[in-house]
Backbone as ProteinMPNN parsed JSONL, in Angstrom:
{"seq_chain_A": "XXXXXXXXXXXXXXXXXXXXXXXXXXXXXXXXXXXXXXXXXXXXXXXXXXXXXXXXXXXXXXXXXXXXXXXXXXXXXXXXXXXXXXXXXXXXXXXXXXXXXXXXXXXXXXXXXXXXXXXXXXXXXXXXXXXXXXXXXXXXXXXXXXXXXXXXXXXXXXXXXXXXXXXXXXXXXXXXXXXXXXXXXXXXXXXXXXXXXXXXXXXXXXXXXXXXXXXXXXX", "coords_chain_A": {"N_chain_A": [[24.98, 10.041, -34.566], [21.479, 9.829, -34.365], [19.524, 7.233, -35.714], [17.004, 7.714, -38.202], [15.147, 5.716, -38.507], [15.221, 4.347, -36.063], [14.336, 6.397, -34.378], [11.759, 6.746, -35.348], [10.65, 4.249, -34.767], [10.837, 4.336, -31.987], [9.104, 6.459, -31.37], [6.734, 5.358, -32.333], [6.466, 3.174, -30.64], [6.141, 4.483, -28.204], [3.731, 5.843, -28.654], [2.039, 3.654, -28.915], [2.124, 2.555, -26.326], [1.014, 4.675, -24.849], [-1.532, 4.65, -25.926], [-2.535, 2.17, -25.057], [-2.486, 2.653, -22.314], [-4.287, 4.819, -22.079], [-6.685, 3.645, -23.096], [-6.979, 1.637, -21.195], [-7.48, 3.033, -18.772], [-9.844, 4.35, -19.455], [-11.585, 2.185, -19.951], [-11.426, 0.973, -17.449], [-12.612, 2.904, -15.791], [-15.234, 2.835, -16.821], [-15.997, 0.172, -16.322], [-15.829, 0.083, -13.554], [-17.859, 1.861, -12.885], [-20.05, 0.459, -13.902], [-19.903, -1.814, -12.322], [-20.408, -0.682, -9.827], [-23.05, 0.012, -10.233], [-24.33, -2.531, -10.528], [-23.747, -3.538, -8.02], [-25.231, -1.823, -6.418], [-27.822, -2.465, -7.3], [-27.989, -5.18, -6.534], [-27.836, -4.856, -3.828], [-30.204, -3.487, -3.305], [-31.943, -5.501, -3.97], [-31.611, -7.17, -1.887], [-29.969, -9.527, -1.726], [-28.885, -12.749, -0.559], [-26.293, -14.41, 1.449], [-25.651, -16.847, 0.175], [-26.339, -16.439, -2.52], [-24.568, -14.364, -3.065], [-22.128, -15.693, -2.812], [-22.336, -17.547, -4.904], [-22.43, -15.791, -7.099], [-19.884, -14.676, -6.874], [-18.287, -16.923, -7.437], [-19.132, -17.434, -10.043], [-18.153, -15.113, -11.184], [-15.353, -15.511, -10.988], [-15.183, -17.629, -12.726], [-15.885, -16.357, -15.118], [-13.658, -14.829, -15.389], [-11.731, -16.41, -16.592], [-12.869, -16.667, -19.094], [-12.745, -14.042, -20.014], [-9.97, -13.782, -20.18], [-9.45, -15.558, -22.272], [-10.706, -14.32, -24.404], [-9.6, -11.842, -24.657], [-8.11, -10.767, -26.724], [-9.846, -10.219, -28.738], [-12.825, -8.596, -30.096], [-14.922, -9.542, -28.623], [-14.012, -9.633, -26.068], [-14.535, -7.228, -24.736], [-17.283, -7.325, -24.165], [-17.314, -9.501, -22.382], [-15.678, -8.587, -20.319], [-17.239, -6.648, -19.162], [-19.334, -8.224, -18.312], [-18.012, -9.779, -16.412], [-17.078, -7.819, -14.484], [-19.53, -6.759, -13.784], [-20.87, -8.924, -12.569], [-19.109, -9.392, -10.443], [-19.407, -7.017, -9.032], [-22.114, -7.252, -8.309], [-21.909, -9.368, -6.558], [-21.199, -8.241, -4.196], [-23.427, -7.41, -2.867], [-24.714, -8.63, -0.542], [-22.756, -8.327, 1.453], [-22.496, -5.515, 1.53], [-25.054, -4.819, 2.381], [-24.977, -5.823, 4.984], [-23.168, -4.068, 6.154], [-24.542, -1.654, 5.766], [-26.6, -1.994, 7.513], [-25.552, -1.317, 9.896], [-25.044, 1.305, 12.303], [-23.17, 3.244, 11.562], [-22.605, 2.421, 9.033], [-22.901, 3.392, 6.353], [-21.127, 5.541, 6.34], [-18.711, 4.174, 6.746], [-18.513, 2.689, 4.365], [-18.302, 4.756, 2.459], [-15.911, 5.917, 3.334], [-14.137, 3.809, 2.828], [-14.376, 3.602, 0.037], [-13.462, 6.16, -0.731], [-10.838, 6.099, 0.3], [-9.743, 3.97, -1.156], [-9.84, 5.029, -3.772], [-8.161, 7.256, -3.446], [-5.675, 6.077, -2.777], [-5.22, 4.615, -5.137], [-5.065, 6.644, -7.161], [-2.885, 8.112, -6.198], [-0.738, 6.24, -6.207], [-0.726, 5.482, -8.915], [-0.187, 7.93, -10.137], [2.374, 8.343, -9.162], [3.844, 6.281, -10.418], [3.464, 6.956, -13.109], [4.7, 9.448, -13.293], [7.302, 9.023, -12.333], [8.151, 6.921, -13.893], [9.246, 4.502, -13.166], [10.361, 1.09, -13.09], [8.616, -1.505, -11.854], [8.647, -4.22, -12.094], [10.156, -6.101, -10.782], [8.85, -6.685, -8.472], [6.974, -8.636, -8.798], [7.293, -11.46, -8.098], [7.522, -11.352, -5.27], [5.045, -10.263, -4.59], [3.211, -12.222, -5.469], [3.976, -14.358, -3.839], [3.316, -13.251, -1.396], [0.519, -13.065, -1.666], [-0.221, -15.766, -1.758], [0.504, -16.548, 0.822], [-1.262, -14.955, 2.293], [-3.763, -15.974, 1.488], [-3.627, -18.55, 2.574], [-3.556, -17.836, 5.281], [-6.066, -16.624, 5.519], [-7.811, -18.769, 5.09], [-7.094, -20.333, 7.288], [-7.943, -18.658, 9.336], [-10.657, -18.813, 9.138], [-11.368, -20.97, 10.64], [-10.045, -20.457, 13.034], [-10.869, -17.908, 13.847], [-9.766, -15.415, 14.853], [-9.758, -12.172, 15.879], [-7.63, -10.226, 15.806], [-5.95, -11.386, 13.96], [-7.441, -11.086, 11.66], [-7.272, -8.336, 11.327], [-4.555, -8.078, 10.741], [-4.433, -9.599, 8.366], [-6.161, -8.137, 6.612], [-4.791, -5.697, 6.554], [-2.359, -6.464, 5.38], [-3.274, -7.359, 2.893], [-4.188, -4.946, 1.776], [-1.737, -3.635, 1.512], [-0.455, -5.388, -0.275], [-2.147, -5.193, -2.523], [-1.69, -2.542, -3.119], [0.94, -2.737, -3.911], [0.552, -4.306, -6.203], [-0.819, -2.48, -7.817], [1.215, -0.641, -8.385], [2.918, -2.436, -9.711], [1.331, -3.418, -11.919], [0.649, -1.033, -13.284], [3.168, -0.142, -13.923], [3.947, -2.174, -15.673], [2.343, -1.603, -17.856], [3.219, 0.983, -18.768], [5.812, 0.422, -19.398], [5.686, -1.322, -21.444], [5.234, -3.986, -20.882], [2.697, -5.026, -20.683], [0.454, -5.201, -23.186], [-2.163, -5.412, -23.818], [-5.142, -3.886, -23.358], [-7.493, -4.806, -22.198], [-6.825, -6.981, -20.561], [-5.128, -5.564, -18.871], [-6.942, -3.824, -17.682], [-8.593, -5.602, -16.242], [-6.745, -6.59, -14.383], [-6.111, -4.266, -12.85], [-8.686, -3.672, -11.951], [-9.266, -5.861, -10.262], [-7.336, -5.413, -8.319], [-8.308, -3.045, -7.138], [-10.844, -3.888, -6.332], [-10.32, -5.887, -4.371], [-8.836, -4.343, -2.607], [-10.729, -2.448, -1.745], [-12.644, -4.085, -0.383], [-11.108, -5.093, 1.756], [-10.154, -2.796, 2.97], [-12.55, -1.789, 3.873], [-13.303, -3.776, 5.712], [-11.176, -3.491, 7.49], [-11.484, -0.834, 8.406], [-13.921, -1.118, 9.699], [-13.313, -2.938, 11.774], [-11.383, -1.499, 13.213], [-12.926, 0.667, 13.926], [-14.787, -0.516, 15.619]], "CA_chain_A": [[23.689, 10.56, -35.015], [20.41, 8.852, -34.202], [18.925, 6.77, -36.959], [15.598, 8.09, -38.364], [14.316, 4.517, -38.34], [15.123, 4.102, -34.623], [13.493, 7.442, -33.82], [10.377, 6.451, -35.746], [10.224, 3.087, -33.988], [10.682, 4.776, -30.606], [7.868, 7.239, -31.289], [5.628, 4.431, -32.547], [6.345, 2.379, -29.403], [5.608, 5.381, -27.182], [2.318, 6.074, -28.982], [1.333, 2.406, -28.618], [2.006, 2.455, -24.869], [0.055, 5.698, -24.418], [-2.864, 4.197, -26.354], [-2.931, 1.107, -24.123], [-2.73, 3.293, -21.018], [-5.526, 5.594, -22.202], [-7.807, 2.71, -23.218], [-7.118, 0.931, -19.916], [-8.124, 3.908, -17.791], [-11.227, 4.584, -19.89], [-12.344, 0.954, -19.706], [-11.478, 0.765, -16.002], [-13.635, 3.81, -15.269], [-16.545, 2.36, -17.244], [-16.32, -1.083, -15.635], [-16.066, 0.395, -12.142], [-19.195, 2.461, -12.811], [-21.016, -0.628, -14.115], [-19.818, -2.652, -11.128], [-21.111, 0.047, -8.771], [-24.482, -0.097, -10.54], [-24.813, -3.878, -10.193], [-23.656, -3.669, -6.563], [-26.394, -1.103, -5.89], [-29.022, -3.247, -7.614], [-28.016, -6.389, -5.692], [-28.126, -4.391, -2.469], [-31.635, -3.193, -3.271], [-32.658, -6.779, -4.067], [-31.388, -7.879, -0.626], [-29.509, -10.895, -1.975], [-28.324, -13.393, 0.621], [-24.893, -14.855, 1.369], [-25.492, -17.928, -0.808], [-26.357, -15.811, -3.842], [-23.319, -13.614, -3.201], [-21.061, -16.664, -3.032], [-22.518, -18.072, -6.268], [-22.02, -14.732, -8.024], [-18.427, -14.577, -6.795], [-17.738, -18.074, -8.157], [-19.399, -17.179, -11.467], [-17.212, -14.07, -11.576], [-14.037, -16.109, -11.198], [-15.298, -18.41, -13.955], [-15.857, -15.408, -16.226], [-12.296, -14.312, -15.504], [-11.052, -17.243, -17.583], [-13.456, -16.332, -20.394], [-12.151, -12.746, -20.383], [-8.585, -14.043, -20.568], [-9.445, -16.233, -23.568], [-11.257, -13.451, -25.463], [-9.029, -10.501, -24.497], [-7.536, -10.285, -27.987], [-10.903, -10.024, -29.73], [-13.851, -7.623, -29.707], [-15.784, -10.181, -27.629], [-13.45, -9.41, -24.75], [-15.197, -6.084, -24.117], [-18.541, -7.807, -23.605], [-17.077, -10.382, -21.249], [-15.107, -7.853, -19.199], [-18.37, -6.003, -18.486], [-20.043, -9.297, -17.618], [-17.196, -10.131, -15.253], [-17.114, -6.769, -13.47], [-20.914, -6.625, -13.33], [-21.132, -10.026, -11.638], [-18.313, -9.165, -9.238], [-20.075, -5.949, -8.296], [-23.346, -7.794, -7.734], [-21.573, -10.29, -5.465], [-20.98, -7.463, -2.972], [-24.714, -6.995, -2.32], [-24.976, -9.08, 0.834], [-21.774, -7.693, 2.335], [-22.843, -4.104, 1.674], [-26.256, -4.738, 3.219], [-24.562, -6.03, 6.371], [-22.576, -2.812, 6.628], [-25.575, -0.619, 5.781], [-27.451, -2.227, 8.678], [-24.882, -0.727, 11.053], [-25.343, 2.722, 12.508], [-22.216, 4.052, 10.804], [-22.244, 1.619, 7.866], [-22.773, 4.221, 5.151], [-19.883, 6.312, 6.478], [-17.594, 3.248, 6.551], [-18.442, 2.381, 2.928], [-17.792, 5.941, 1.768], [-14.5, 6.05, 3.7], [-13.395, 2.772, 2.109], [-14.352, 4.007, -1.376], [-12.58, 7.311, -0.86], [-9.457, 5.678, 0.566], [-9.322, 3.166, -2.307], [-9.603, 5.947, -4.893], [-6.994, 8.085, -3.128], [-4.484, 5.237, -2.907], [-5.032, 4.287, -6.556], [-4.603, 7.819, -7.897], [-1.553, 8.488, -5.711], [0.243, 5.268, -6.696], [-0.679, 5.575, -10.38], [0.508, 9.177, -10.471], [3.795, 8.147, -8.868], [4.446, 5.461, -11.478], [3.416, 7.692, -14.377], [5.656, 10.555, -13.275], [8.663, 8.523, -12.108], [8.437, 5.947, -14.959], [10.036, 3.414, -12.607], [9.984, -0.269, -13.442], [8.359, -2.285, -10.639], [8.453, -5.622, -12.468], [10.879, -6.948, -9.827], [7.984, -6.978, -7.329], [6.014, -9.688, -9.143], [7.467, -12.681, -7.312], [7.212, -11.06, -3.869], [3.599, -10.04, -4.455], [2.534, -13.509, -5.604], [4.264, -15.119, -2.613], [2.509, -12.631, -0.348], [-0.886, -13.435, -1.858], [-0.377, -17.169, -1.362], [0.555, -16.571, 2.287], [-2.499, -14.345, 2.789], [-4.859, -16.92, 1.247], [-3.485, -19.596, 3.6], [-3.943, -17.238, 6.562], [-7.516, -16.402, 5.497], [-8.446, -20.081, 5.275], [-6.85, -20.723, 8.678], [-8.721, -17.822, 10.254], [-12.061, -19.241, 9.079], [-11.531, -21.898, 11.744], [-9.504, -19.89, 14.265], [-11.697, -16.748, 14.222], [-8.99, -14.502, 15.698], [-9.964, -10.797, 15.374], [-6.358, -9.574, 15.515], [-5.435, -11.985, 12.728], [-8.183, -10.458, 10.573], [-6.68, -7.004, 11.149], [-3.274, -8.28, 10.058], [-4.712, -10.055, 7.007], [-6.692, -7.029, 5.822], [-3.71, -4.717, 6.389], [-1.403, -7.018, 4.423], [-3.918, -7.364, 1.576], [-4.155, -3.561, 1.283], [-0.356, -3.378, 1.09], [-0.177, -6.188, -1.468], [-2.87, -4.6, -3.639], [-0.96, -1.313, -3.455], [2.085, -3.197, -4.689], [0.087, -4.749, -7.518], [-1.124, -1.288, -8.611], [2.52, -0.199, -8.886], [3.417, -3.457, -10.639], [0.527, -3.469, -13.144], [0.789, 0.231, -14.004], [4.528, -0.154, -14.457], [3.969, -3.073, -16.838], [1.712, -0.914, -18.989], [4.033, 2.084, -19.294], [7.093, -0.109, -19.866], [5.439, -2.232, -22.556], [5.095, -5.383, -20.469], [1.306, -5.409, -20.93], [0.017, -4.473, -24.373], [-3.591, -5.647, -24.01], [-5.807, -3.027, -22.376], [-8.537, -5.554, -21.496], [-6.153, -7.691, -19.464], [-4.643, -4.54, -17.937], [-8.113, -3.335, -16.95], [-9.001, -6.634, -15.287], [-5.752, -6.626, -13.303], [-6.302, -3.097, -11.985], [-10.003, -3.807, -11.327], [-9.152, -6.811, -9.152], [-6.579, -4.737, -7.269], [-9.205, -2.1, -6.473], [-11.919, -4.68, -5.729], [-9.81, -6.493, -3.14], [-8.446, -3.274, -1.686], [-11.954, -1.88, -1.162], [-13.215, -5.038, 0.569], [-10.288, -5.222, 2.963], [-10.159, -1.5, 3.65], [-13.84, -1.712, 4.563], [-13.206, -4.659, 6.88], [-10.207, -2.899, 8.411], [-12.108, 0.343, 9.014], [-14.965, -1.597, 10.604], [-12.677, -3.516, 12.957], [-10.751, -0.409, 13.971], [-14.004, 1.481, 14.48], [-15.309, -1.272, 16.76]], "C_chain_A": [[22.631, 9.463, -34.885], [19.817, 8.491, -35.548], [17.466, 7.2, -37.04], [14.661, 6.912, -38.132], [14.112, 4.222, -36.857], [14.229, 5.122, -33.952], [12.027, 7.192, -34.119], [9.817, 5.289, -34.942], [9.97, 3.459, -32.535], [9.39, 5.559, -30.422], [6.648, 6.34, -31.427], [5.369, 3.602, -31.288], [5.718, 3.214, -28.3], [4.119, 5.643, -27.401], [1.489, 4.851, -28.628], [1.102, 2.251, -27.126], [0.972, 3.441, -24.341], [-1.372, 5.312, -24.78], [-3.395, 3.127, -25.413], [-3.296, 1.708, -22.778], [-4.06, 4.057, -21.031], [-6.742, 4.676, -22.243], [-8.06, 1.957, -21.913], [-7.871, 1.78, -18.904], [-9.579, 4.209, -18.164], [-12.089, 3.366, -19.573], [-12.473, 0.687, -18.209], [-12.558, 1.645, -15.376], [-15.037, 3.332, -15.599], [-16.948, 1.089, -16.501], [-16.562, -0.86, -14.143], [-17.453, 1.007, -11.949], [-20.268, 1.387, -12.957], [-21.056, -1.551, -12.905], [-20.55, -1.996, -9.96], [-22.622, -0.036, -8.972], [-25.03, -1.46, -10.141], [-24.741, -4.128, -8.688], [-24.849, -2.988, -5.903], [-27.679, -1.9, -6.103], [-29.118, -4.489, -6.723], [-28.283, -6.037, -4.234], [-29.612, -4.118, -2.301], [-32.469, -4.462, -3.299], [-32.479, -7.63, -2.811], [-30.945, -9.337, -0.844], [-28.814, -11.442, -0.736], [-26.891, -13.834, 0.421], [-24.664, -15.95, 0.335], [-25.435, -17.359, -2.219], [-25.073, -15.042, -4.09], [-22.151, -14.545, -3.504], [-21.128, -17.221, -4.453], [-22.056, -17.051, -7.298], [-20.505, -14.577, -8.039], [-17.764, -15.708, -7.579], [-17.949, -17.929, -9.661], [-18.417, -16.135, -12.004], [-15.83, -14.628, -11.854], [-14.04, -17.003, -12.44], [-15.218, -17.513, -15.183], [-14.467, -14.829, -16.438], [-11.505, -15.099, -16.547], [-11.575, -16.951, -18.991], [-12.868, -15.014, -20.905], [-10.726, -12.944, -20.878], [-8.502, -14.658, -21.958], [-9.867, -15.307, -24.707], [-10.642, -12.046, -25.457], [-8.48, -9.912, -25.789], [-8.572, -10.091, -29.087], [-11.92, -9.022, -29.208], [-14.808, -8.205, -28.67], [-15.297, -9.92, -26.201], [-14.114, -8.26, -24.019], [-16.513, -6.493, -23.464], [-18.294, -8.603, -22.331], [-16.447, -9.662, -20.066], [-16.204, -7.101, -18.442], [-19.203, -7.039, -17.735], [-19.314, -9.655, -16.322], [-17.311, -9.078, -14.15], [-18.526, -6.544, -12.937], [-21.273, -7.687, -12.301], [-20.365, -9.83, -10.336], [-18.916, -8.056, -8.381], [-21.322, -6.447, -7.592], [-23.064, -8.71, -6.547], [-21.351, -9.563, -4.142], [-22.281, -7.108, -2.247], [-24.946, -7.37, -0.871], [-24.025, -8.418, 1.818], [-22.127, -6.226, 2.582], [-24.091, -3.925, 2.533], [-25.929, -4.93, 4.696], [-23.959, -4.762, 6.956], [-23.625, -1.713, 6.739], [-26.513, -0.772, 6.971], [-26.838, -1.648, 9.949], [-25.197, 0.769, 11.125], [-24.443, 3.615, 11.663], [-21.782, 3.36, 9.513], [-22.016, 2.435, 6.609], [-21.466, 5.004, 5.172], [-18.662, 5.416, 6.239], [-17.402, 2.927, 5.072], [-17.854, 3.55, 2.162], [-16.315, 6.165, 2.083], [-13.643, 5.045, 2.946], [-13.282, 3.114, 0.626], [-13.373, 5.153, -1.591], [-11.115, 6.945, -0.675], [-8.901, 4.859, -0.6], [-8.979, 4.058, -3.487], [-8.34, 6.771, -4.67], [-5.694, 7.303, -3.298], [-4.18, 4.945, -4.364], [-4.463, 5.471, -7.321], [-3.181, 8.213, -7.481], [-0.479, 7.548, -6.271], [0.39, 5.328, -8.212], [0.09, 6.816, -10.813], [2.009, 9.04, -10.236], [4.483, 7.364, -9.981], [4.522, 6.244, -12.785], [4.44, 8.82, -14.424], [7.095, 10.065, -13.125], [9.123, 7.592, -13.228], [9.296, 4.781, -14.459], [9.477, 2.059, -13.019], [9.854, -1.093, -12.155], [8.153, -3.767, -10.943], [9.131, -6.576, -11.491], [9.994, -7.375, -8.658], [7.066, -8.17, -7.56], [6.091, -10.922, -8.268], [7.108, -12.483, -5.848], [5.706, -10.929, -3.655], [2.822, -11.348, -4.547], [2.76, -14.368, -4.364], [3.442, -14.575, -1.453], [1.053, -13.015, -0.444], [-1.15, -14.873, -1.433], [-0.401, -17.282, 0.161], [-0.73, -16.022, 2.891], [-3.681, -15.296, 2.627], [-4.829, -18.041, 2.286], [-3.943, -19.071, 4.958], [-5.446, -17.018, 6.636], [-8.268, -17.708, 5.728], [-8.296, -20.53, 6.73], [-7.736, -19.941, 9.635], [-10.222, -18.103, 10.185], [-12.357, -20.154, 10.275], [-11.081, -21.287, 13.076], [-10.321, -18.717, 14.792], [-10.982, -15.826, 15.213], [-9.129, -13.082, 15.144], [-8.663, -10.098, 14.988], [-5.755, -10.102, 14.22], [-6.135, -11.379, 11.518], [-7.657, -9.058, 10.279], [-5.387, -7.115, 10.363], [-3.499, -8.67, 8.603], [-5.176, -8.898, 6.123], [-5.617, -5.973, 5.558], [-2.71, -5.181, 5.333], [-1.991, -7.018, 3.011], [-3.895, -5.963, 0.969], [-2.757, -3.216, 0.775], [-0.019, -4.131, -0.194], [-0.888, -5.611, -2.69], [-2.241, -3.282, -4.079], [0.255, -1.664, -4.31], [1.688, -3.632, -6.088], [-0.296, -3.565, -8.414], [0.163, -0.717, -9.203], [3.016, -1.141, -9.976], [2.663, -3.422, -11.973], [0.636, -2.183, -13.962], [2.168, 0.319, -14.646], [4.628, -1.031, -15.702], [3.377, -2.394, -18.069], [2.658, 0.12, -19.594], [5.405, 1.625, -19.781], [6.92, -1.173, -20.951], [5.306, -3.684, -22.19], [3.69, -5.922, -20.656], [0.778, -4.551, -22.074], [-1.469, -4.655, -24.658], [-4.363, -4.887, -22.933], [-6.936, -3.736, -21.63], [-7.934, -6.306, -20.315], [-5.642, -6.701, -18.415], [-5.784, -4.009, -17.074], [-8.543, -4.326, -15.881], [-8.037, -6.697, -14.102], [-5.956, -5.478, -12.33], [-7.649, -3.165, -11.266], [-9.928, -4.73, -10.112], [-8.356, -6.217, -7.993], [-7.494, -3.827, -6.451], [-10.325, -2.833, -5.738], [-11.475, -5.245, -4.387], [-9.401, -5.435, -2.119], [-9.663, -2.683, -0.99], [-12.528, -2.789, -0.093], [-12.423, -5.06, 1.872], [-10.108, -3.892, 3.685], [-11.449, -1.337, 4.451], [-13.83, -2.566, 5.827], [-12.285, -4.063, 7.936], [-10.794, -1.694, 9.142], [-13.178, -0.067, 10.02], [-14.378, -2.146, 11.899], [-12.072, -2.43, 13.825], [-11.805, 0.495, 14.613], [-14.617, 0.796, 15.7], [-14.359, -1.229, 17.946]], "O_chain_A": [[22.867, 8.312, -35.252], [19.635, 9.349, -36.412], [16.742, 7.072, -36.052], [13.545, 7.069, -37.636], [13.007, 3.895, -36.424], [13.45, 4.78, -33.062], [11.161, 7.396, -33.268], [8.672, 5.323, -34.491], [9.022, 2.975, -31.917], [8.666, 5.358, -29.447], [5.649, 6.527, -30.732], [4.223, 3.356, -30.913], [4.871, 2.73, -27.55], [3.341, 5.664, -26.448], [0.379, 4.972, -28.109], [0.015, 1.861, -26.699], [0.151, 3.095, -23.492], [-2.309, 5.605, -24.038], [-4.56, 3.163, -25.016], [-4.294, 1.323, -22.169], [-4.856, 3.947, -20.098], [-7.714, 4.893, -21.52], [-9.206, 1.673, -21.564], [-8.797, 1.299, -18.251], [-10.441, 4.31, -17.29], [-13.174, 3.488, -19.005], [-13.518, 0.224, -17.751], [-13.327, 1.186, -14.532], [-15.934, 3.409, -14.76], [-18.101, 0.942, -16.097], [-17.398, -1.531, -13.537], [-18.139, 0.71, -10.971], [-21.268, 1.392, -12.238], [-22.125, -2.015, -12.509], [-21.234, -2.673, -9.192], [-23.381, -0.141, -8.009], [-26.073, -1.545, -9.492], [-25.575, -4.846, -8.138], [-25.414, -3.511, -4.943], [-28.517, -1.999, -5.207], [-30.192, -4.814, -6.217], [-28.881, -6.82, -3.496], [-30.208, -4.473, -1.284], [-33.561, -4.511, -2.732], [-33.106, -8.68, -2.672], [-31.479, -10.257, -0.225], [-28.227, -10.689, 0.04], [-26.33, -13.653, -0.66], [-23.616, -15.989, -0.309], [-24.584, -17.749, -3.019], [-24.542, -15.061, -5.201], [-21.296, -14.24, -4.336], [-20.105, -17.352, -5.124], [-21.37, -17.399, -8.26], [-19.91, -14.369, -9.096], [-16.793, -15.48, -8.301], [-17.067, -18.254, -10.456], [-17.915, -16.251, -13.122], [-15.199, -14.261, -12.846], [-13.024, -17.122, -13.125], [-14.567, -17.856, -16.169], [-14.135, -14.388, -17.538], [-10.708, -14.53, -17.293], [-10.818, -16.985, -19.96], [-12.536, -14.89, -22.084], [-10.32, -12.347, -21.875], [-7.603, -14.333, -22.734], [-9.436, -15.488, -25.846], [-11.111, -11.161, -26.172], [-8.397, -8.692, -25.931], [-8.219, -9.829, -30.236], [-11.891, -8.642, -28.038], [-15.437, -7.459, -27.92], [-16.075, -9.98, -25.249], [-14.247, -8.307, -22.796], [-16.824, -6.066, -22.352], [-18.975, -8.408, -21.325], [-16.65, -10.07, -18.922], [-16.117, -6.934, -17.226], [-19.716, -6.763, -16.651], [-19.934, -9.811, -15.27], [-17.61, -9.414, -13.004], [-18.703, -6.182, -11.774], [-21.903, -7.392, -11.285], [-20.899, -10.07, -9.253], [-18.932, -8.148, -7.153], [-21.568, -6.118, -6.432], [-23.883, -8.817, -5.635], [-21.319, -10.193, -3.085], [-22.247, -6.568, -1.141], [-25.331, -6.527, -0.06], [-24.44, -7.996, 2.897], [-22.062, -5.752, 3.716], [-24.174, -2.985, 3.324], [-26.524, -4.283, 5.558], [-24.208, -4.422, 8.113], [-23.609, -0.93, 7.688], [-27.149, 0.193, 7.394], [-27.523, -1.503, 10.961], [-25.565, 1.396, 10.132], [-24.894, 4.62, 11.114], [-20.725, 3.668, 8.963], [-21.052, 2.202, 5.879], [-20.783, 5.118, 4.155], [-17.693, 5.84, 5.608], [-16.275, 2.895, 4.579], [-16.993, 3.357, 1.303], [-15.547, 6.56, 1.205], [-12.555, 5.378, 2.477], [-12.222, 2.939, 0.024], [-12.558, 5.125, -2.513], [-10.252, 7.426, -1.408], [-7.744, 5.022, -0.988], [-7.948, 3.869, -4.133], [-7.545, 6.963, -5.59], [-4.733, 7.799, -3.886], [-3.027, 5.015, -4.789], [-3.483, 5.323, -8.051], [-2.371, 8.603, -8.322], [0.56, 8.001, -6.75], [1.5, 5.236, -8.735], [0.909, 6.767, -11.73], [2.817, 9.554, -11.01], [5.567, 7.733, -10.434], [5.534, 6.197, -13.484], [4.989, 9.113, -15.486], [8.008, 10.632, -13.726], [10.319, 7.473, -13.493], [9.996, 4.146, -15.248], [8.28, 1.908, -13.261], [10.839, -1.347, -11.462], [7.554, -4.489, -10.146], [8.729, -7.734, -11.38], [10.331, -8.31, -7.932], [6.444, -8.664, -6.619], [5.074, -11.385, -7.752], [6.463, -13.34, -5.245], [5.163, -11.421, -2.666], [1.877, -11.562, -3.788], [1.837, -15.033, -3.892], [2.935, -15.336, -0.629], [0.408, -13.267, 0.574], [-2.177, -15.167, -0.821], [-1.215, -18.013, 0.725], [-1.233, -16.552, 3.881], [-4.51, -15.413, 3.529], [-5.869, -18.435, 2.814], [-4.633, -19.771, 5.7], [-6.046, -17.204, 7.695], [-9.246, -17.744, 6.474], [-9.24, -21.04, 7.332], [-8.225, -20.486, 10.625], [-10.974, -17.685, 11.065], [-13.447, -20.117, 10.845], [-11.667, -21.568, 14.121], [-10.461, -18.536, 16.002], [-11.519, -15.498, 16.271], [-8.66, -12.814, 14.038], [-8.603, -9.443, 13.948], [-5.124, -9.355, 13.472], [-5.515, -11.178, 10.474], [-7.601, -8.64, 9.122], [-5.146, -6.345, 9.433], [-2.842, -8.141, 7.706], [-4.657, -8.699, 5.024], [-5.545, -5.42, 4.46], [-2.267, -4.394, 4.497], [-1.292, -6.714, 2.045], [-3.615, -5.807, -0.22], [-2.61, -2.58, -0.269], [0.622, -3.585, -1.092], [-0.306, -5.546, -3.773], [-2.256, -2.943, -5.263], [0.56, -0.99, -5.294], [2.402, -3.361, -7.053], [-0.121, -3.63, -9.631], [0.203, -0.352, -10.378], [3.476, -0.701, -11.03], [3.284, -3.398, -13.035], [0.708, -2.232, -15.19], [2.312, 0.795, -15.772], [5.307, -0.678, -16.667], [3.855, -2.588, -19.186], [2.872, 0.129, -20.806], [6.085, 2.358, -20.499], [7.879, -1.843, -21.332], [5.266, -4.543, -23.071], [3.498, -7.132, -20.776], [0.668, -3.331, -21.951], [-1.982, -4.109, -25.635], [-4.257, -5.197, -21.746], [-7.304, -3.311, -20.535], [-8.468, -6.27, -19.207], [-5.715, -6.968, -17.216], [-5.609, -3.773, -15.879], [-8.825, -3.94, -14.747], [-8.462, -6.841, -12.956], [-5.975, -5.688, -11.118], [-7.753, -2.765, -10.106], [-10.469, -4.41, -9.054], [-8.656, -6.478, -6.828], [-7.456, -3.841, -5.22], [-10.709, -2.434, -4.638], [-12.173, -5.099, -3.384], [-9.597, -5.61, -0.916], [-9.635, -2.443, 0.217], [-12.868, -2.323, 0.994], [-13.0, -5.048, 2.959], [-9.927, -3.875, 4.903], [-11.44, -0.814, 5.566], [-14.292, -2.133, 6.883], [-12.577, -4.121, 9.13], [-10.621, -1.551, 10.353], [-13.325, 0.561, 11.068], [-14.878, -1.86, 12.987], [-12.234, -2.444, 15.046], [-11.601, 1.021, 15.707], [-14.927, 1.451, 16.696], [-14.647, -1.815, 18.99]]}, "name": "protein", "num_of_chains": 1, "seq": "XXXXXXXXXXXXXXXXXXXXXXXXXXXXXXXXXXXXXXXXXXXXXXXXXXXXXXXXXXXXXXXXXXXXXXXXXXXXXXXXXXXXXXXXXXXXXXXXXXXXXXXXXXXXXXXXXXXXXXXXXXXXXXXXXXXXXXXXXXXXXXXXXXXXXXXXXXXXXXXXXXXXXXXXXXXXXXXXXXXXXXXXXXXXXXXXXXXXXXXXXXXXXXXXXXXXXXXXXXX"}
């Protein structure tokens, strides 16, 4: 016979996980909307590459602040600051695409593809309840390899290498969506602010590289 105490603890644990999952998706939706707003504003302001780079660096600095304040109410303020700055850092890149004849279509395709991949992978994890924690080491090793390849290609400027890099990044970010969502539903991540930031970065990087990939393939 099951113990009433164990049943109560199990229900309490399940409710806690569902709460984290719900709060994560709500906050993720809000931060993505805010990021889209700041990206639109920076595009309208015609910010240059230097400003975009500075904003990106500021964003990575804010990432540490978010991590430090994730367990307090201040974390909500800083997560919006972080995602807002990261969105604004896309202004110059988006303007470069918008200057192309089919730039708007490429951006919309990248946005749609990112959303479709995210919803499909999230739905798979939520319905299957599989544990993808085993992927963590492989994904981190893959990211390190990709970063090295990206730095190398700054000097080599090989178009085919850029296709490979962007394709691999999309695959790695897909893996991270499985990994991060799995951590939430299996109790590995109990802080919805940190969970939101992880999923946001997955989507941010996926969008950028899907856009680059679509542009290269279109050319």
